[in-house]
N, C-alpha and C positions, 0 to 999 in steps of 0.2 A: 180564631180561625177563620181564613180568608177563604172561602167556596165561591166567591163570584167569576171566576173564569171556568166554573163547572156547566154543563149545558142546564141541568136541572138543580143549581143550589140548594134548593129546601130537601129534595132529595137525597141529595150527596149528606146533607145536614142529619139527615134524619138516619142515615146507613151510620154514618160514624157514631151516634150517640147509640146507637144499638152496638155496635161493637164495643164502647166501650161501659155500658150497662151489662152486658154478657159476660164479657171477659174478667176470669176468675184469679189468675196466675199470669205472671211472666208465660210468655210463648213465641216460640219461633217460627215462622210459617216462611217456605220457600216457593218460591216460583219457579217453572222448569220451562219456561217458555219465553225465548229473546223477545218477543212481542209484547209479552207480559212486563218484560224487564223494563223495556222502554216504557211503556205507557205510565208504570208506578213514578219512574224518574221525571220523565217529561212534566206529568202533575201531581209532583210532589206529595204524591200518599203516603212515604213514609214519615212527613212532616207532620201530616195530620191525624196518624196512629196515635190510639193511647198510648203513654209509657211500655203499658206491659204487652205490647203487641209489636214485636220485630221481624220485619219484612228482609228476606235473605234471598240473592239470585242463586240459582242452581246451573246446571249444565244443560240451559237450553236453547244456546246460541250452536248450529250445526257447525258453522266455520270454526267457533272457537275451542268446540272438543275434539278439532280434525288433529289428529298425531304430527307431529315433527315427521314420523317415518313416511304418512301416506302424503303431508306436503312435498317433503324432500322427492318421493316417488313421481307424484304430477310434473315437479321440477324437470327430473330425468327424462321422461318422456318428450319436455319440451325441447329438449337438446339432442333428441333423436334426428338422423337427416331425413328428410320426406313426411315428419309429422307436423302437423297445425294441432295446437292442443286449446280445446276452447273450453270455455269455463265462465260462470256466473261472474259480476264484476266484484264481488266481496272476497273472492277467494285472492285476487291478484296481489296486492299488497300484503298479503298473509306472509311473515317469514319463517321460512324452514330454517332447518342446523346452519346453513351458509347462504342461501339465497333467498330470493322469492320469484312469483311469475312475474310481475312487475320488473325485477330489477334483469331477470331472462330476457322479456319481452325488449325493453331497453338496450339489451345485447346482441339483439337482432335475431332471437328466435321467434316462432311464429306464433304468438299466444293471442288468442281474440275472446273478446266477450261475447256473449252471446245470453240473452235472456228467458231462451226455452231449449231443452234437451231436440226440440226439433228444429229449434234453427242450425242447431250443431248437423244434424242430418241434412238439410237442404244445404250447407257450406259442404257436405261430405259429396253431394250431387254437383255440387259449382264444381270440385276441385277434385274430378275423378284421378287424376296422378300424385295426388296426397294425398294419407292416410290421418283423419281427424278422430283424433283423442277426446271425447267429451271425458271432463271431470265431474262424477257424480257423489255430491256433497248434499247432504240432507238428512232430514227424517221421514219418516211415514207418509207426510203429508208430499213430499216432491217424488218419491218414490215411484207411484204407479204411471205417471207420465213418462219417466225414462224407461219403465215396461213396455209403454205404449212404442216409444223412438225404437227399442229394441226390433220390436215386434212387427213396426213398419218396415224397417231394414231389412227384415226375414223376408217380407213379402216382397221387395223392390230387390232383392238378392245383392244388397250395397255391401261391398266387397270391401269398402277402403274408410268402414265408419267403426267405432268399438268405444267401450264407455270401462273407465276406472272406476271402479264401486267403492267408493269410502262411507257408504248412508250407513247409518245406525237408527237404533231402536229403541225407544224412549223408557218402557218399564222394565227391562233390565238393567237400567243405570237407578232408576230407581231405588230397586233391591239393592244394587252396591253401594248407595248413599244410606239407606237404615242400616245396614250392616257395618260401618265405619265407624267405629269408636270416636272418632274424632269430629263427626257431622252429627250436628244434636239438631233434630227437627220434628217440631211436634205435629204438624200438616203441612201437605201439600195443595197447591194452587195448581191442577195439571193444565197442559196446554189444552187450547180450542181448537186448532188446526190438527194437530195430530189428534184429537180424538172425534173430529170428523170422519177420520179414518178407520182406526181403530175400536171406537166405542168407548164403552165403559167397562168391560169384562176383564181386561187385560191388564187392569189396576187392581182390581178386586182383591189381590194377596196382599196390598196393604192394609186394609182392614183387618182382612182373616187372619191374616199370618202375625203381622208386627202390631196391630190395635192403631196404626197412623190415619187419622182423619185426613181426608181428600177430597175437593171439588174443583169439577171442573167448570172453568171460568171463560166469560168474553171478554174483550180488548177494550171497551167503554172504561173510563176511571170507574164509573158506578157498579160496571159488572165486577171488577176486581173487588170494590167496596161490599159488594152483596156474597163474594167468594167468601171472604175474609170473615164477615159476620158468621156466616154458613158455617165456615170452619171455627170459630170461637164458641158459638152454638153446639157444637159435638164436642168440643173439649170442656165444654161449661157441663153438659148430660153425661160426660164421663162414657162416650160411645166412640166407634170408630165406623165412618162409612164411607161409599165413595158416590157420591151426590154428583149431579147434573146442574150448573146455574145456565147455564148457557144453551138453553132449550130452544132458540130460535137457529142453532147452528148443529147441535150434538144429539144423537138419538142412542140409544143404550147401545143399539149393534152396530154402528156408523155405518162404513159403504161397503158390503160385502164384495161389490162388484169390481171396485179398486183394490181390496184386497186380494182377491182373486185373482187379476190380473198380475199382480207383485208377486204371486206366491207362483204362479206359471215359468215366469223367467226369471224369480231370485230365490235362493235357499238361505238357509241362516248360516252364519257363520262368526266366529270369533273376532273381538273389534276392541280395536286399543283406543282408549278415550284419554285425551289429555288433561292430566290429574286424579284420575283414578283406574288406570293403568287396563289389562285387558280384560274384558268381563264376556265371558262366554255368552254364544248364542246372540251377541248385539249386532252384530254386522250382516250385511246381505250380499252374498256373492253369486254371479250370472251362475245360473244352473248350467251343467257338462253341455245340453241341448243346445246354448245357444253360446258357445265358448268362442266360435267364429265374432261373436262380439264382444268378448272379452278383452281387454288393452294388455291385462297381465300376460295373456295368452300370444296377443297380435302383435304386442310390441315389450317384448322382456327386456327389462332394466332390471340393474343392480347398483341401484343408490350406495353412498357411503352409508356407516352407521352412523345414525342420529345421534344429534345430542341438544342438549336444554341449555336456551340462552340465562347465563349466572344473573341472579337476584330477579328474574319474572317470578311472581307468583301467580299467575294467571291460573295454574292449575288448582292451587288454593281457593282462588276467587270462586272457580267454577264449582266446587264442592261446599261453599257458603261457611269456609272456615276461616275465610279472612275476607275483608272489604276493599272493593279498590282502593280507597286513599290509604289503607295501612300498609300498601306496598310502595316501597322507600324510592321504585322508578315512576310511581303514577305522577303525572303533570310534572315530572322532571326531565330523564332523560326517553321516557315515555308519553307520546302525546299522539294523538291522530294523525298528526303530520309525521310525525317519526314514529311510528309504532314500534315497541320492543317486542310485544306477544299480541295474538290474535285476538284477545279480549278489549284492546283498542283498536282494531281495526273493522270489523264488522259493526253496522250499524245496529245490530242487536246484542252486541258485548256488552258485558255489566260494565267495565271499564269505560270503553266510549260513552256509555249511557250517564254515569256517574259526571262522568268530566264535561259532556253538554248539558246537562242540565241541572246541574246543583252546585254549589257552592264548593267544587271538587269533592263531591261527596260527601262532604261532612255535615251536611242538612239532609 
């Protein structure tokens, strides 16, 4: 086992040995954060796990779990006269049912990459005769900044800015996974970034209702190894808890200020997750008090009924039921240069991580 690439090889070796000495049976552990997915693949953590520890990737990439219906809606916004669509770069190449934002831009639609919703706000100020629709995709981490942008638009009385909210919240998706008879998970590596906002309590149901072990983990390779060791320790002791390994970034209470801002601007709604379906209460809709900044109100669109790409198993990959290299399109018809599904598009997508950092995912 070569750990020379680790910042602290001795510490990594001790953690791997501790995992090996602690695990008492075959276990499947799922990470539900795209940054963890990349860290695990990039640092070869699957390859140094004991044979009884299986690491699975879950629905931790917000671009990947965005449904074709939502992508088609974003594309339809771009087709409206006088509209500028502003989006994060990783949404550009995501295929919808019939097109992508990148293809729409190539066809002459005004689609622009921004790095923050505040950039979209500034764009609207510079282009007063155009309507700017910001495509809001992300989990609890990104929503407070978008809420702040809407608050600023309110204060500036900015009439040509709106947001299409395709945001999702994580805990409800975890409940759907443990309720899914096809998903066999013994423990979760919980997302560090999301948990800085929501804290620990929203995950408590995993231990209390389902007896599933969970650990909030950081993003350094040894952070992930520590989280795996804490999980297999819970399992060996036949207990279920929600623990924080990432104490330098996450507190039990999270960030109340950020949550209050989110709650002021957004309200719970149902959301469709790719591969999982509609999960009640896991979406975030703009409250009626701010509906003048709701793109669905300001720029009504009617996209055609969505359909999935034949053969793409992105949905099964997001549930941990299928590994990326088990999809017959992986590394054949579907590559980062010519992606068939969103899991191969986003830098946080499971298929993209497997393709980039492993021997086509087989190690």
